[in-house]
C-alpha positions as a printed NumPy array, in Angstrom:
array([[240.579, 206.125, -40.313],
       [237.201, 205.385, -41.915],
       [238.888, 203.367, -44.661],
       [240.736, 201.363, -42.061],
       [237.521, 200.711, -40.152],
       [235.716, 199.665, -43.341],
       [238.578, 197.368, -44.333],
       [238.477, 195.396, -41.07 ],
       [235.919, 192.615, -41.075],
       [232.901, 193.155, -38.815],
       [233.68 , 189.994, -36.785],
       [237.026, 191.454, -35.799],
       [235.325, 194.565, -34.452],
       [232.958, 192.447, -32.4  ],
       [235.894, 190.53 , -30.91 ],
       [237.777, 193.762, -30.205],
       [234.795, 195.318, -28.438],
       [234.232, 192.092, -26.462],
       [237.851, 192.143, -25.332],
       [237.541, 195.752, -24.229],
       [234.335, 195.104, -22.316],
       [235.554, 191.911, -20.611],
       [239.074, 193.097, -19.909],
       [240.597, 190.858, -22.574],
       [238.899, 187.619, -21.597],
       [237.117, 186.156, -24.587],
       [236.237, 182.494, -24.922],
       [237.556, 180.935, -28.11 ],
       [235.241, 178.606, -29.984],
       [235.993, 174.916, -29.493],
       [237.667, 173.141, -32.367],
       [236.231, 169.841, -33.597],
       [239.084, 167.976, -31.901],
       [238.294, 169.653, -28.58 ],
       [234.64 , 168.777, -28.541],
       [233.67 , 165.19 , -27.886],
       [231.946, 164.02 , -31.004],
       [229.319, 161.371, -31.259],
       [231.622, 159.056, -33.244],
       [231.566, 156.338, -30.598],
       [227.785, 156.047, -30.867],
       [227.614, 155.951, -34.652],
       [227.849, 153.204, -37.26 ],
       [229.974, 153.424, -40.397],
       [230.049, 151.024, -43.323],
       [231.135, 151.003, -46.958],
       [227.844, 152.796, -47.684],
       [229.681, 155.897, -46.385],
       [232.552, 155.44 , -48.856],
       [231.959, 158.48 , -51.054],
       [232.012, 161.035, -48.252],
       [234.867, 162.325, -46.096],
       [233.984, 161.762, -42.455],
       [236.11 , 163.018, -39.572],
       [234.962, 160.093, -37.431],
       [236.277, 157.621, -40.001],
       [239.602, 159.464, -40.09 ],
       [239.729, 159.265, -36.28 ],
       [239.098, 155.506, -36.448],
       [241.76 , 155.009, -39.113],
       [244.346, 156.728, -36.903],
       [243.25 , 154.692, -33.863],
       [243.539, 151.478, -35.883],
       [247.018, 152.492, -37.045],
       [248.085, 153.157, -33.437],
       [247.175, 149.598, -32.487],
       [248.623, 148.035, -35.633],
       [251.93 , 149.82 , -35.222],
       [252.221, 148.553, -31.666],
       [250.795, 145.04 , -32.006],
       [251.28 , 144.004, -35.638],
       [254.091, 146.133, -37.069],
       [254.372, 143.877, -40.131],
       [250.947, 145.013, -41.37 ],
       [251.078, 148.165, -43.47 ],
       [249.357, 151.259, -42.136],
       [245.809, 152.053, -43.113],
       [245.548, 154.92 , -45.563],
       [244.099, 157.746, -43.448],
       [241.703, 159.514, -45.775],
       [238.404, 159.689, -43.857],
       [236.628, 157.436, -46.367],
       [235.101, 154.157, -45.221],
       [235.907, 152.078, -48.258],
       [236.553, 148.364, -48.722],
       [240.102, 148.593, -47.327],
       [238.942, 150.28 , -44.124],
       [236.157, 147.685, -43.803],
       [238.76 , 144.918, -44.182],
       [240.978, 146.547, -41.584],
       [238.087, 146.94 , -39.144],
       [237.168, 143.283, -39.68 ],
       [240.809, 142.235, -39.078],
       [240.775, 144.253, -35.848],
       [237.495, 142.643, -34.79 ],
       [238.966, 139.197, -35.51 ],
       [242.162, 140.014, -33.584],
       [240.177, 140.899, -30.456],
       [237.483, 138.22 , -30.787],
       [239.152, 136.078, -28.123],
       [238.709, 138.756, -25.444],
       [236.137, 138.073, -22.688],
       [233.379, 140.335, -24.055],
       [231.979, 139.218, -27.417],
       [232.253, 141.386, -30.515],
       [230.455, 140.97 , -33.797],
       [232.899, 140.389, -36.661],
       [231.205, 142.219, -39.506],
       [233.61 , 144.922, -40.748],
       [231.258, 147.64 , -39.526],
       [232.498, 150.426, -37.309],
       [229.799, 150.563, -34.662],
       [229.609, 151.201, -30.91 ],
       [231.18 , 147.828, -29.966],
       [234.17 , 148.345, -32.225],
       [234.506, 151.979, -31.153],
       [234.563, 150.892, -27.503],
       [237.387, 148.43 , -28.131],
       [239.326, 150.911, -30.279],
       [239.088, 153.453, -27.49 ],
       [239.973, 150.996, -24.716],
       [242.978, 149.47 , -26.446],
       [244.314, 152.886, -27.49 ],
       [243.875, 154.05 , -23.895],
       [245.7  , 150.966, -22.59 ],
       [248.666, 151.857, -24.822],
       [248.408, 155.513, -23.687],
       [247.402, 156.65 , -27.192],
       [244.949, 159.269, -25.953],
       [245.764, 162.201, -28.201],
       [243.732, 164.384, -30.512],
       [242.087, 161.612, -32.53 ],
       [241.169, 159.636, -29.414],
       [239.489, 162.692, -27.929],
       [238.012, 163.718, -31.288],
       [236.309, 160.338, -31.585],
       [234.682, 160.796, -28.197],
       [236.661, 158.02 , -26.5  ],
       [236.798, 159.966, -23.24 ],
       [233.018, 159.542, -22.916],
       [233.063, 155.737, -23.212],
       [231.714, 153.725, -20.304],
       [233.47 , 150.931, -18.402],
       [232.12 , 148.073, -20.529],
       [231.331, 147.564, -24.218],
       [227.788, 147.914, -25.526],
       [225.985, 144.614, -26.066],
       [226.366, 142.929, -29.483]])
């Protein structure tokens, strides 16, 4: 029995004791997709190219959702979480595509709060509100885009 107890990781024992004490009710830690991130308030550019960023991956999926629905002839964005030149070009194409909407957007290829707002709104309009939409923090967006 002592060998068995020593072989089980200490964290498992803590969880087991917590379950006994609370009658089996133990809160599971939130996953990154469950928690609203601060993606929608951040800026991403090609300066972030060398690093994997979950927020950039979220944006790439959101861009693909829109492209597949609106411009199916365009190839999908490579979803890799890196904000390289191709992602910057795709963001700029998205900004250009929506530049005729009533609220102005800066066409600069940067993924900032304005672009996030539009990505979230358009995905929501098409009912694309899954894991990546929530992971990006789209559910926390206000009713109008931030000023340019």
